[in-house]
N, C-alpha and C positions, 0 to 999 in steps of 0.2 A: 645353848651350850652349857649353861651353868648347871643343868640337871644331869647331863651326860658326862661331864668332865672333859668334853672335847673342846678344841679350839678351831675357829674358822678365820682364815685370812683371805678376804676377797670382797666382792661387791654383793649387794642385795638388790633385787628388783621386786617390788611389791611385797617386801618383807621376807622374801625367800632367797636362799643362796643361789647366785647365778653368775655365769661367766668363768673366766680363768681364775682358779683359786687353789688354796691349800687347806686341807682339812686334817687336823691332827687328833687321833683318837686317844683315849686315856692309856691304851697299851703302848703308846708311842709309835704306832703304825701311822704313816702319813699318806694321804692321797694328794697328788699334785696333778691337776688337770681341769677339764671343763665340768661345770655344774649347770644344771637347768632345773628349775622348779624345785630346788632343794635337794636334788639327787645327782649322783655321778652320771654324767651324760656327755658322750663324745669321747675324745681321746684323753686317757688318764692313766696314771701309774700309782700303784700302792707300793710304798717302801716299808719293809718290815724291819723291826729292831735288830734282827739277826743278820741284816745286810742283804737279804734276798729282796726280790722285787717282782711285781706282776704288772706288765704293760698290757693295757686292754682298750678295746672299744666298748663303751658302756651305753646302754639304752635304759632310761628310767631306773637307774640304780643297779641294773643287772649287767654283768660282763657277758657280752655276746661273742667276743673273740679275744684271745689274749695269749700271752707267753709268760710263763713263770721262769725266772732265772734265780738259781741258788746263789748264795753269797760267794761261792768260789768260782762263779762264772758259768757253771753247767746249766744249760737250758733244758727244761722239761719238754719232751716231745712225745705225746700220747701214741702216735702211730709208729714211731721208730725208736722206742725206748729200750736201750740195751744196757743201761747202766745198772750194775749190781743185780743182774737177773740170774736165772738158773744156769745160763751158759758162761757168763763172765762175772764172778763175784768180787772183782776188784772195786775199791773206792775210786772216785774221780781223781783224787790226789795221787793215787797209785798209777792210774792210767797216764796222768800228766808227767809224773816225776819218777816212775819206776817202783818196783817192789823193794821191800826191805830184805836184808839178808835172812837166810833160813834161821828160824828160831826166834825172830823178832816179829811179833804180831802187830798189825795195825788194827785197832779196835773200832775206829770210826773214821769218817772222812777228815775230821779234825785231828791233827797229829802234833803234839800229844793230845789225847782225848781229854775232855773236861772231867774233873773229879765229881763224881755223883755222890751226894750225901747218903749215908747208910740208911737203908729202908726205902729208898726212892728209886725210880727208874728215869732214864733220860729218854723222853719221847719225841725229841727232835726240836720242839719249840720251847721246852722247859723241863723241869723235874716234876714227876708225877708221884704223889703220895697215895699208895693203894688203900690205906686205911681211911683217909678222908675223901678220896677220889677227886683231889684238887690238883691242878697243874699250875705251878708257879714258874714265871720266866726265870732266866738265868741270873737276874738281879734280885730274885726272891720277891717279885711283885706278883699278886694274884693275876692269873691269866684266864682260867676258866675252870668250870667243873667238867670232869671227864664226860665226853659225849656231846658237849655244846658245839655249835657251829663256829668254825674258824676257816679262813681262806688260805689253805695250804694244799699241796698235792695229797690226795688220800692215799694212805699206806695199805689199804685193804682191797681196793678195787681200781678200776680204770677211770673213774670220774675224777674231776679236778677237786671239788670240795662239796661236802654235804654233811648233814648231821648223822651221827650213828647213835644207836641206843647206848646208854651208859654201860650196860653189861658187855656189849660187843666191843666197845673201845677199851674198857678195862681189861677184858680177856686178851685183846690184841696186844696191848702194852705189856702185860705180864708175860705173854708168850714170845714176843719178838724183840723187845727193847732191852738195852744194856741196863744192868742193875748196879746199885752202889754197894755191893758186898760180894765176897767170894763164896762160892758154893761148891762142895766136892761132888763131882758126878763120876759115875763109872764104878768099877769094882773097888771095894774098900777091904783090904785084907784084915783078917782078925789077928790080933796080936796076943 
């Protein structure tokens, strides 16, 4: 653990993590569940710093079946996912608590939305700097370089999680995520 910055609370069998345990990663993501031969194995839950969680059945470190639940209680369902799709663009909080009056926009599921630093994008798990291609979590801790593997619902396809090429993730963030500055779009009359 000293090399990875992780913390393990549990038993060892023949020098390997085994049994019911808690494993805390340097990103503050916690795994609570069964371990076997040093890997997640059996029933276990990943708790993410943003309040979301992934309850799963694990086999030799791989999730074979699971459910992702966002911090607001919304559960991801790959087969019947109708949240914020082409038909219904409301945020989950708008579905639960109703729409705001005309003229008052809700910019994200969090209301009021978090303030994004100038020059950055909010990519859902932290702020993305397009110049350095680094994502920092909302407490300004290094999270990842863009394109690295993280366990969250994929925003560009129907798979739960997988790595994307740096350029693909960068372009997706630039194209779809909220940015930390205002930009005039549309017709600009000449004065």
